[in-house]
N, C-alpha and C positions, 0 to 999 in steps of 0.2 A: 540894317539898323531897324527896319520896321520889325522884326523877328525879337529884338530887344524890347521894344516898346511894348508889344502884345505880352510878351512872357512876363514881364517883370512891372507892367502897368506904370510904365515911366513915360515921361513925354519926349518928344523927339530930340529937344534940345539936350536933354541929359543924356540920351543915347549917343548923341554926336560927341558929348565930352568924355564919355567912356571910351568909344571908339578912339578919339585922339589919344587918350591915356595908354591904350593897350597898344596902339602903334609906337608911342615913344618908348615904351617898355621893351618892345622888340617881340611883343607876343601876337601881333596880328600885322597883316600886309595887305595892302589894297590892290586890286586889279581893276584896272579902268574898264568899265562896261559890264564887270561880272559881279563885284563886291568885295567884302573884306574876308580874309582866311585866315585861320591859325597858322602860325608858322611853324616848319619843322623843328625850330630850336625851343619852341615853348616850354616842354617839359623840363629840359635842361635849365632853362631860366629860372623857372617856378622852384624846380629843386635847389638850385643855388640861393634863392631868396629864402626858401624856407629854411635852408641850413645856416645862413646868416642870422635870421630870426632867432633860432635855437641857441646859435652861439651867443649872441647878444643878451639873451634871458639868463644865461648863467653867469 
């Protein structure tokens, strides 16, 4: 989370909300004592979301 704070210049509370949102979407998972990591399914989840957006836009 500290990386998000430093890289994007946001406050810790905002970084926490981002992390919760990413977990809800299935894009990251947390490992106690080590941190949060991108899931193996993230590329497929994002691809499906982009396809759905394109479909809705037409």
